[in-house]
N, C-alpha and C positions, 0 to 999 in steps of 0.2 A: 637449481637452488633460487634463482632468481623468478621463477614461476612458481615457486611454492610461497613467497615472499608476497608475491603479487595475488596467487588466490588470496591469501590470510589477508591483506588490504582490502580486497575488495568485497570478501565477507564480513570484516567489522563493519563496511560502508554501510551494507544493508541492513546491519543491524541496530543502526541508530538515526532516528529520526531528524530531517529539518532541524534546524536551530528553531522556530517556533513552537514546534514540538516537543522542545525540552521539556519534561514535566507531566509530560501529557500521559494518558493513560493507554497502554498498552495491550494489544491481545493480538494474538499468534492464531489462527485459523488454518485447516486445509479444506482446500473443495476440490473435486475434481481430482483429486491426487496433487495436486498444486499446492504451496506453503505462500501465505500471505502474512503479513502483518499488518495492521490498522494502528495507529495514533489517532488521539481524538480528545478535541477540550470541546466544552459546551461550544463552540462556534464554527471550529475547523476541523478538517480531517485527513489524513494522510496514507494511504493503502500501497502497500510496497509488495509486488511480487518478488519471490525469490526463485533461482533455478532458471536453467535454458526455456527459451522458448521458440518451437520451429516457425519459419514462415509460414503464414496460413493460419496460426494459432491465436494471434493478437487479439482481433476481432472479439473473439468468445471470450479471451482471458480481460479485456476490458470491460465486458457488458458482468462478467462474474465479479469485477471489481469494484464495479457499480452497484450491484446488489449486495456484497458486502455489508456498504455503508449501514444503510437502514437496519441489517439485521447483528451488526456488532454493536452501533452505537443506540440503536434505539430512536435514532433522530433522522428528520430528512434531508436528504442531498438536498442543496439547491442548485442542480445541474448547472447551468448557464456559468458557476464559479468555477466549474471544474479546469484544471486542469493538468497536463501530465499526456503518457500515454503507457501499454500496459504495463510496463516496468514500474513506474512510479506516477500516482497521481494523487491530486490534491484540491480541495475543496470547501466550500463553505454547507455547514449544517445548519437546520433548524430544529429545535429540542424541546418536547412539549412540556 
């Protein structure tokens, strides 16, 4: 029973953005069989990967997350501002 509760709580966390993204636009995306959620404002973006990733997959997942930013937001990612890993990353964007 505790494992079910823990799984539910973890799933609920992944469905919520960081506090700075409350009220931000949300887009759910599937790429290469993986689910991601992108939250963005006019200046900031957060990308969250859902599901398990095996060792050795993280570099490709991170590249996919970076590629999703301009595809989803229509804005350029300021890569020097990027923080996080293949589970969750945040950064600044520049929109036309």
